[in-house]
C-alpha positions as CSV (number, residue, x, y, z in Angstrom):
1,X,131.8,129.7,182.0
2,X,130.1,131.1,179.1
3,X,130.9,134.4,177.6
4,X,128.2,136.6,176.0
5,X,129.1,139.0,173.4
6,X,126.7,141.9,172.6
7,X,127.0,142.9,169.0
8,X,125.2,146.3,168.2
9,X,124.1,146.9,164.6
10,X,122.5,150.0,163.4
11,X,121.4,148.8,160.3
12,X,117.7,147.4,160.2
13,X,116.8,143.8,160.4
14,X,116.0,143.5,156.7
15,X,119.5,144.7,155.9
16,X,122.1,142.4,154.2
17,X,124.4,142.7,157.1
18,X,122.0,140.3,159.0
19,X,121.4,137.5,156.7
20,X,124.8,137.5,154.8
21,X,127.1,138.6,158.0
22,X,125.8,138.4,161.0
23,X,123.5,135.5,161.5
24,X,126.2,133.4,160.0
25,X,129.0,134.8,162.2
26,X,127.1,134.3,165.1
27,X,126.3,130.8,164.5
28,X,130.2,130.2,163.3
29,X,131.4,131.7,166.7
30,X,129.1,129.5,168.8
31,X,129.8,126.4,167.0
32,X,133.6,126.7,167.1
33,X,133.6,127.5,170.7
34,X,131.0,124.6,171.6
35,X,128.6,127.1,172.9
36,X,131.2,128.7,175.3
37,X,130.4,131.8,173.5
38,X,127.2,133.3,172.9
39,X,126.8,136.4,170.4
40,X,123.7,138.3,171.0
41,X,122.6,140.6,168.1
42,X,120.9,143.7,168.4
43,X,119.7,145.6,165.2
44,X,118.0,148.6,164.2
45,X,120.3,150.7,166.3
46,X,118.4,149.5,169.2
47,X,122.0,149.9,171.4
48,X,123.0,153.0,169.8
49,X,123.1,154.8,166.5
50,X,125.4,155.0,163.7
51,X,127.1,157.9,164.7
52,X,127.8,157.0,168.2
53,X,129.5,153.2,167.4
54,X,133.0,154.5,168.3
55,X,132.0,155.8,171.7
56,X,129.5,153.2,172.5
57,X,131.8,150.2,171.8
58,X,134.9,152.1,173.9
59,X,132.7,152.6,176.7
60,X,131.0,149.2,177.0
61,X,127.5,150.1,176.1
62,X,127.8,147.0,173.6
63,X,131.1,144.8,172.9
64,X,131.2,144.5,168.9
65,X,130.3,147.1,166.5
66,X,130.9,148.7,162.9
67,X,132.1,152.4,163.0
68,X,131.5,154.2,159.9
69,X,134.4,156.5,159.5
70,X,132.8,159.2,157.6
71,X,131.2,160.3,161.1
72,X,134.8,160.5,162.6
73,X,136.3,162.9,160.3
74,X,137.7,164.9,163.7
75,X,138.9,161.8,165.4
76,X,141.8,159.7,165.6
77,X,140.2,157.8,162.6
78,X,141.1,160.8,160.3
79,X,143.7,158.8,158.2
80,X,140.9,156.1,157.2
81,X,138.5,158.9,155.7
82,X,140.9,159.2,152.8
83,X,138.9,156.1,151.5
84,X,136.1,158.0,151.1
85,X,136.7,160.4,148.7
86,X,134.9,160.6,145.3
87,X,135.7,158.5,142.5
88,X,138.9,156.9,144.3
89,X,138.0,153.5,144.0
90,X,136.2,151.3,141.5
91,X,135.4,148.6,144.1
92,X,135.5,147.9,147.7
93,X,138.0,145.0,147.5
94,X,140.6,147.5,146.2
95,X,139.6,150.1,148.9
96,X,140.2,147.7,151.6
97,X,143.7,146.9,150.2
98,X,144.7,150.5,149.9
99,X,143.5,152.0,153.0
100,X,144.5,149.1,155.4
101,X,148.0,150.4,154.2
102,X,147.2,154.1,155.1
103,X,145.7,153.0,158.5
104,X,148.7,150.9,159.3
105,X,150.8,153.7,158.4
106,X,149.1,156.7,159.9
107,X,146.7,155.5,162.5
108,X,148.4,152.8,164.5
109,X,147.5,154.5,167.9
110,X,144.0,154.9,167.4
111,X,143.3,151.4,168.8
112,X,145.0,151.6,172.0
113,X,141.6,150.9,173.8
114,X,139.7,149.0,171.3
115,X,140.5,145.8,169.5
116,X,140.5,146.3,165.7
117,X,138.8,143.3,164.2
118,X,139.4,144.8,160.6
119,X,138.6,147.0,157.7
120,X,135.3,146.6,155.6
121,X,134.3,148.9,152.8
122,X,130.8,149.5,151.0
123,X,130.1,148.8,147.5
124,X,130.1,152.1,145.5
125,X,127.4,154.6,146.2
126,X,125.0,155.8,144.0
127,X,122.7,158.6,143.9
128,X,119.1,158.2,145.2
129,X,117.0,160.9,144.4
130,X,113.2,162.4,144.8
131,X,113.6,163.4,140.9
132,X,115.8,162.2,137.8
133,X,119.4,162.7,137.8
134,X,121.2,162.8,134.4
135,X,123.5,166.0,134.6
136,X,125.2,168.2,137.2
137,X,122.6,170.9,136.5
138,X,119.9,168.7,137.7
139,X,121.4,168.6,141.1
140,X,121.8,172.6,141.6
141,X,120.1,173.8,144.5
142,X,119.2,170.7,146.0
143,X,119.4,169.9,149.7
144,X,122.3,166.9,149.6
145,X,122.6,164.7,152.6
146,X,126.2,164.4,153.6
147,X,127.7,161.5,155.8
148,X,130.5,164.1,157.0
149,X,133.3,166.6,156.2
150,X,134.9,164.0,153.4
151,X,132.2,165.0,150.9
152,X,130.9,168.4,151.7
153,X,133.0,170.2,149.3
154,X,132.1,167.9,146.4
155,X,128.5,168.5,147.1
156,X,129.0,172.4,147.4
157,X,131.0,172.1,143.9
158,X,128.1,170.6,142.3
159,X,125.8,173.6,143.5
160,X,123.8,171.6,146.1
161,X,123.4,172.3,149.7
162,X,125.1,169.7,152.1
163,X,122.9,168.5,154.8
164,X,124.5,166.2,157.6
165,X,122.2,163.5,158.7
166,X,122.8,160.2,160.2
167,X,121.8,157.1,158.2
168,X,119.4,156.2,160.8
169,X,117.3,159.5,160.1
170,X,117.9,159.5,156.3
171,X,114.5,157.8,155.3
172,X,112.2,160.6,157.4
173,X,114.5,163.3,155.8
174,X,114.0,162.1,152.4
175,X,110.1,161.5,153.0
176,X,109.7,165.3,154.6
177,X,111.8,166.5,152.0
178,X,114.4,168.0,154.5
179,X,116.8,166.3,151.8
180,X,116.2,165.9,148.3
181,X,118.9,163.3,147.4
182,X,121.7,161.3,149.0
183,X,124.4,159.2,147.6
184,X,124.2,155.4,149.2
185,X,125.2,151.8,148.4
186,X,122.4,150.3,146.2
187,X,122.5,147.1,148.5
188,X,122.1,149.2,151.7
189,X,119.6,151.3,149.8
190,X,117.3,148.3,149.5
191,X,117.9,147.1,152.9
192,X,117.1,150.7,154.4
193,X,114.1,151.0,151.7
194,X,115.3,154.4,150.6
195,X,113.9,153.4,146.9
196,X,110.3,153.9,148.7
197,X,111.0,158.0,149.0
198,X,113.8,158.4,146.4
199,X,112.8,156.5,143.4
200,X,114.9,157.6,141.1
201,X,118.4,155.8,141.1
202,X,121.5,157.4,139.3
203,X,124.4,154.8,138.8
204,X,127.3,157.1,139.6
205,X,129.6,155.0,141.8
206,X,130.8,158.2,143.4
207,X,132.5,156.7,146.6
208,X,132.7,153.9,148.9
209,X,132.5,154.1,152.8
210,X,135.4,152.9,155.1
211,X,133.9,151.1,157.9
212,X,135.8,149.5,160.9
213,X,134.9,146.5,162.9
214,X,136.0,146.9,166.5
215,X,135.6,145.2,170.0
216,X,135.4,146.4,173.6
217,X,139.0,146.0,174.8
218,X,137.4,145.1,178.4
219,X,135.3,142.2,177.3
220,X,138.6,140.8,175.0
221,X,140.9,140.9,178.2
222,X,138.4,138.9,180.3
223,X,138.3,135.9,177.7
224,X,140.6,133.1,178.4
225,X,143.8,133.0,176.4
226,X,142.2,130.1,174.1
227,X,139.2,132.3,173.2
228,X,141.4,135.2,172.6
229,X,143.5,133.6,170.0
230,X,140.4,132.3,168.3
231,X,139.2,136.0,167.4
232,X,142.9,136.9,166.7
233,X,143.3,134.1,164.6
234,X,139.9,133.4,163.2
235,X,136.7,135.2,164.3
236,X,137.7,138.8,163.4
237,X,139.1,137.8,160.0
238,X,135.7,136.0,159.5
239,X,133.7,138.7,160.5
240,X,135.2,141.5,158.4
241,X,135.4,138.8,155.3
242,X,131.5,138.2,155.4
243,X,131.0,142.0,155.3
244,X,133.2,142.6,152.3
245,X,132.1,139.2,150.4
246,X,128.3,140.2,151.0
247,X,128.8,143.9,149.6
248,X,130.9,142.2,146.6
249,X,128.5,139.4,146.1
250,X,125.0,141.6,146.6
251,X,125.7,144.5,143.9
252,X,124.6,143.4,140.8
253,X,121.6,141.5,142.4
254,X,120.7,145.1,143.8
255,X,120.4,146.6,140.5
256,X,118.0,143.8,139.1
257,X,116.2,144.4,142.6
258,X,115.9,148.1,142.4
259,X,114.6,147.9,138.6
260,X,111.4,146.0,139.8
261,X,110.9,148.1,143.1
262,X,110.8,151.4,141.2
263,X,109.0,150.4,138.4
264,X,106.1,152.7,137.9
265,X,107.3,155.4,140.1
266,X,111.1,155.9,139.5
267,X,113.8,154.6,137.5
268,X,117.3,153.3,137.5
269,X,119.6,155.8,135.5
270,X,122.6,155.0,133.7
271,X,124.8,157.9,132.6
272,X,126.9,158.1,129.2
273,X,130.6,158.5,129.8
274,X,130.3,162.2,129.0
275,X,127.6,163.0,131.8
276,X,129.7,160.8,134.3
277,X,132.7,162.9,133.4
278,X,131.0,165.9,134.2
279,X,130.4,164.7,137.7
280,X,134.3,163.6,138.3
281,X,135.3,166.8,137.3
282,X,133.9,168.2,140.7
283,X,135.9,165.7,142.9
284,X,139.2,167.3,142.8
285,X,138.2,170.1,145.3
286,X,137.2,167.6,147.8
287,X,140.7,165.7,147.3
288,X,142.7,169.2,147.6
289,X,140.5,169.9,150.7
290,X,141.2,166.7,152.5
291,X,145.2,167.4,152.2
292,X,144.5,170.8,153.3
293,X,142.5,169.3,156.5
294,X,145.2,166.8,157.1
295,X,147.8,169.5,157.6
296,X,145.5,171.5,159.9
297,X,145.4,168.0,162.0
298,X,149.1,167.7,162.2
299,X,149.6,165.3,159.5
300,X,151.8,165.7,156.6
301,X,148.7,165.9,154.1
302,X,151.0,165.9,150.8
303,X,153.0,162.8,151.8
304,X,149.5,161.1,153.0
305,X,148.0,161.8,149.4
306,X,151.5,160.5,147.6
307,X,151.3,157.3,149.8
308,X,147.7,157.0,148.6
309,X,148.3,157.5,144.9
310,X,151.4,155.2,145.4
311,X,149.0,152.3,146.8
312,X,146.2,153.0,144.4
313,X,148.7,152.3,141.4
314,X,149.9,149.0,143.1
C-alpha cells in the first residue's frame, strides 16, 4: 500500500522552505521508502493559513505542518514562546538547544494528540519599514505589525502601536499602509517579497521565531511499524534539520541579495552599537511581561525564567 502524506506550507512557492527543505525532504522520503510513501506538497497557504496550522494538523485537514508558536501564546504551546523574547539569541542554533530544554520540562503534555517532529527556529528578525529607521525615535507613532503577545509590550515601549496581522496578510498590509513596519527574517523577507513594499531594512537581529514541526497522529498511527520507525529515527530529524540548516545557510546571502533588490528605492541599514543599545533597552519590559503571563497561566514564571537564563549561559 502507498501512504500519501499531505504537507501544508503557508509560505509561498518562492520561499527557501520550498527549494532548501520541502522538495529535498519529499525526494528523500520517497526514495528511502522505495515509493511506499508519497509526499504531496501544498504551498502558499492553500490548505490553511499560518495562524491555523496547529488546529489544521490536529484536525486532519492535512498531515504535516510547521506551527509558528507566536500565534499560540494562549495555548498549551506557551512555554515555547519564551524563545521569541527580544534579543534573547544571537542565532537559530543556540535557540533550538535552549528552547528544546524548556519544552521538554514544561510542555510535555502539549503533544498528546499530535506527533512532535522537532523544533525549528528562524534566523534573527530585522526591521522592514516603509521609511528609514536608525533610532528609536524613528519608530514612534508607527503602526508596527506584531506576530502576537510575545512582542507587543516591546513594540509599545518603542512608542509604536502593535497591529496583529498574519504573515499571509502582511504584504498587503504594508502595501495599503495598514502597517508601517514589521520585524521579519531577512531570508523570509525575500521569499515573501516584503522588500517591494518595505524597502528599508534595518539590521537589528531583534528575535528569532520558534516553529514546531508536527504530524497528524491519525496518519502516523495508520502506518505500519517499519514506516513509523523510519519517521522516529530518520525522517522527522531530517525535516527539522533541513529547516534549521536552511536558515543558517541563507542569512548572509540574504543581505547581499537585499542590497541588490532595494537599490535605488531603499537601503539596508547597519546600526552603530550605541543605536542598537537604545533598542535593546526596551526589551526588559517584554521579558517581565512574559514572566507575569506565565504566572497567570498557572506556571511558575520565575522558575521558568531562571531555567531559561541557566540554559542560555550553558
